[in-house]
SESE-628651 format. One record per residue (C-alpha): x, y, z; residue in three letters. Coordinates in pm, whole numbers, plus 50000, padded with zeros to 5 digits. Layout:
BEGIN
XYZala...
***
This chain:
BEGIN
487504849749280met485674881749378ala483084879749654thr479424884549557asn477894915049722trp474704935849704gln473604968249871leu470324987549866ser469275016550080gly469445054250111asp472215078450018tyr472905115650004phe475845138449956glu476705174650032asn479485194749867cys480795230349881asn479805241149529cys477345269749467asn475255249049225val474265212649215val477075189749099cys478805209148817pro481045178648788cys478055159648642leu475625186548520ile477525210248290ser478535213447921pro481935198048002ala482615160448010pro481745143548342pro484045151648638leu486065177048435thr484295209448534ser486145231348780arg484395233149120pro482755266849181thr485045272449483gln488145260249300gly488345229049516val485755202349593cys484935191849948asp482225165449950val480715142950214ala478705111850127leu476425093550372ala474925058850328phe472295038550512his472085002050410ile468544988150428asp469564954250298arg473044942650207gly475414913350202ser479034905750123tyr479284868650063gly477794853450379ala478234885750582val474964904750637ala475224942750626leu471574952050696asp470954983950892gly474524997250895leu475595033050819asn478715046150649leu480155080150557ala482925091250323leu484655125250299ile486745135950000ala488775166549902his489985173849550thr492325203249473pro490665209049134gly488415190848887pro487585156049013met488935138848702ala492395153448770asp492735130249071gly494945136949372asn491975131449604trp492235129449982thr489645105950130ala488545092150467ala485925065750550val483775062150862tyr482095028950943val479245023651187asp480635013351526asp477854987251547arg479594967951268ala481574937151366ser485154934051250asp483954911150970gln481294936150862gln483754965250880ala486204946250662glu483434938650412ala482394975150392leu486034985450354gly486414961550061ala483274974449888ile483765011649949phe487515009249889gly486744999649529gly488534966249544gly485324946849476glu484214966449173gly481024986949167gly480685024949188pro483665030849414met486015012949174ala485665043148944ala486865066349221phe489645044949373ala492325053249109pro491745090549173leu492565088549545ile496165098449623ala495905101250003thr493855075550193asn493315087350551leu492025053250652gly488865039450812val487415048251153lys484675029951343lys482455056851494val478805061751601pro476875072551290ile473255084351300thr471335085250971tyr467835100450963arg465145103850697val462545129650798thr459975133550524gly462005143350220lys464955156350423ala467985135950519arg470685140950781ser473645122950932thr475765129351237glu479085116551371ile479645131751717pro482515156551714gly483245150451345ile480305156251112met476845171251106his475205172650764met471665175750631ser469975182550295val466485191750177glu464905188949832pro465775216549590leu462785240149549pro460635229349253thr457205234249097leu456635196749087arg453695185049292glu455715158149466asp458195184449584gly461265166949442glu463335172749129met464745140048994trp467535136448741ala469155108248549ser472695122148561ser474765090448536gly476095095748889his478275064948963pro476315056549280ile472795063949148ala473045066748769pro469335063948688asp467495083548957lys468965111349169leu466995137849362ala468525172549354leu468845187749698ala470265217449883val472465215450189gly471065229650511ser472835257450698ala475175245550971gly476555214750793ser480075208950928thr482985184650911tyr486095185551130thr488695157651125asp492205149750997his493015186851019gly490315195350760met487355218950809arg485675220750466pro482705244750426pro479885220950327leu476785233250149gly474755247450002pro474495221449722ala473655184749769gly472035154249616ala469865126449756ala468375093349652arg465975069549819cys465905031649818ser467915026349502his469954994149478pro473674998849436ser474824990649081pro476284955949049arg479924955048940pro480524946448579ser481874911348497pro485294925848411ser485554940448761lys484054911348952arg485554882348764gly482094869348669glu483344863648317gly484964831848450gly487284823748734trp490104817848487his489844854748383his490184867348739ser493264889348802pro494004868349110val494054836448907phe496144851948630leu498594865448885met498964831949059leu499334814048727ala502034838148611gly503974837548937val503794799548959leu504954796048599ala507954818848656ile508784801248982thr508464767248816gly510944777248546leu513394789148810arg513104756449000leu513624737048679leu516754757448607trp518094749848955leu517604712748889val519174712648542leu522014737348612gln523444729048956pro526194755348950ala528754754549229asp528064775549534leu529624809749533tyr531574819649849pro528714836150039asp526414806649968glu529074782450089ala529434803050406gln525654802550469tyr525594764750409trp528374760450663phe526364781150911trp523324758950846ala525344729150968gln526104747751292his522804764251384leu523024794251616ala521154826451699leu523644847351505gly526774847151292tyr529744869451226tyr528374889850936ser524624882850918lys521554875051127pro520614837951143pro517484834250926leu519274825050602val521084796550780ala517824784550934trp516164783850591leu519014763750439ile518894739550733ala515174734850668leu515444728650292thr518514706150314thr516904687050598gly513914680050375leu515654674350040phe519234665050123gly522584682150079glu522724695749723ser523034728849547glu519334726449457phe518254721149816ala520524748649946ile519034773949702arg515454761149707leu514104787949943ala515174816949716ala512664813049429pro509884803849672leu510504835049880leu510424857049570his507134840849468ala505714850349806gly506974885949761thr505244888449421ala501954877849583ile502284905049845phe503144930349572val499834920649412tyr498004925149742ala499564959449800ile498744972749453ala495234957949457ala494574974449792arg495905008449688leu494595008149329tyr492744978249182asp493274941749096arg494434947948743arg497204970648871val497984943449124gly498254917448847leu500754937248641trp502714948348947ser503164912349064ala504214899948720leu506574929448677ala508264921749009tyr508474884448944ala510134890048606ser512584917348712leu516214908848628pro517214915348989gly514524892049122ala515524865948863ser519204866548962val518304866349330ser515964836949266gly518884815349150phe521074820549456ile520454818849828ile521114851550006ser519754873350283thr517964895350029asp515254870049937ala513724867650288pro514314904850343leu512164916150049val509414891350142leu509094904850495phe509484940550367trp506464935650137ala504554917350411thr505144945950655ala504064971550396leu500814953350320tyr500034949050690ala500824986050747phe498374996150473ile495644974350624arg496374986250978ala496045022950874arg492565015850740glu491355009551094gly489574979851242gly491514950051371arg494624954951579thr495824922051433gly497254940851135trp499574960351367trp500654927151517val501394915251162ala503514946551105val505564938451415gly506014901651330leu507044909350970ala509554935751079cys511004912751345gly511474884251098leu512914909050847gly515514919751104leu516414883051156leu516954881150779ala518984912950729lys519654943750938tyr518524965650646ala514934958950761met515574986951011ala515235011250718tyr511585000850684trp510905008751048leu512685042351030phe510745051250713ser507375041950866ala508125061451184leu509255091550980gly506055089850776tyr503915088851090ala505805118151243leu506065140850937leu502535136750796val500065152751040pro497165130350939ala499275099351014glu500275108851368arg497195091151504arg498945058751400his502125066451592leu501175047951910arg500205014851744pro503225017751515leu505515021351816leu503844990851968ala504484971851644ala508144983051651ala508424970352009ala507034936651898leu509544936151610ala512404941551853leu511054913652073leu510994889451778val514514900451684tyr515864898852041ser517484863852016pro520034877751770asn520644907851993phe521274883952284trp523724864052071trp525574896051979asn525644906152345trp527334873152423gln529824877252137asn530994913052165gly528394926351917phe530544912151639val527784914551375ser527204951251446tyr530934958451438val531134940951099his528254961850962val529854993551099arg533174985550935asp531524976450603asn529615009150600ala532655029350705gly530625044050990met533755050651194ser535225072050915glu534325108350830pro531305111350605leu532805139550397ile536455143150286his536915179650179pro540655175050138glu539995151849842ala537865176849648phe540735196649484pro542485165349362ala539295150249222arg538115182349059cys541475190348893ser542215154848781leu540665155848427pro542395188748335ala545695176648477cys545485144248287ser544645160547957tyr547235188547967ser550175167448077arg549505135647882his547755143347556arg548675109347407arg547745088647709ala544685066047702pro541385084047751ser540045086048106pro537235061848016ser539845034447959arg541495039448297ala540565017848598pro537135027648726ala536685043649071tyr540445047949124ser541545083649037pro544885081449228pro545895050249034leu544925067348709arg547245096848783cys550135074048863arg549495053048550tyr549525083648325trp552765095648476arg
***
């Protein structure tokens, strides 16, 4: 069930357009007008007078958000970064991340699907000032921004509008950015000003019941996801009970390993044998007990798929992503047999979710979770190394992600430490597992065989011209061109 939250306080924003918010105030539908500079660079600053997220108080904290859009806002492909007050505790920072990430409904939920590149969350010193009718915020070395009321003939000196702005839909003061507003971070230096908008002491809109789950806990995406995954898993368990098919050769081999526990085996790391030893130790020696871990592991993977999608998009996307994974034919087949793939995909998804959370900033515990998940994944199947290589490549090739390289390397070191028992076993046994993987992959053979190209390219013409009455190539044995030539002769 979604957590109850409430915010009220002060807010202003400053963008690079020549006029005030053409995305909201123009003849075109909201967010569809083209920015006056072609792109939109906007900074938003918040001061929370009073706020709470469940039992977590958020009073007095500041927050800033920067966004870049390459065209009209409604077209998406945003790049966004969030800055949280360094006075916030880890619990408060996590609460603000949940609210301003859009995962808890409210105004930011409308923006979350438009964000393609999330540059994460940083805890920094943020100063927020209200001086008369002017407002300013400063993050040392990153942002300096201020706005003043737009000139008006009104006696109160402020021009208010009811523009339907997602953060302040009913009352928004039009403002102009002051000269010298700057932002420099993540390789971006957008020219802020002269347009801006401000509001004062307006409570944040409460999320709608459909976003918050207030329409009933049984309508919550989390509940529906859990119900669906448990139902699918229950059916798989029932099938295993009613249809105790004989073990296929690999399963029989893993079961044999489980009766002779070790830190490694000839062709695989040891985790699959450990899992079988656990389930057969609890439920006895049977096909059901040997395979029991498989559907449970896939259920865990589906839950992490939900968490990943909900974090990156929203809970409804998470719901359908989890149910789609749980009902995939591949996941269904893998759920009926015990193999190294079931634990691999669980730890792959776990590592990915932890990596997403770690990149958002805050607790180093998420980097520890990345390392633990990758280490356990390596104990399940050596293919987990692909995850580590991909993450390292991402951190190296994307400039904005290079700030995560050091903690990612630390997580990789922890993963290798968790995996080290199997490395020690291989050291003691002539690296037999690695040799087996090398031979299976043909790593000792040339990657490219140019001498085979002429034969393969000329084969169809040769076959047709010399043997017009022979069976068609589609009826010949698949993946064996030499045998096909000999057969047609």
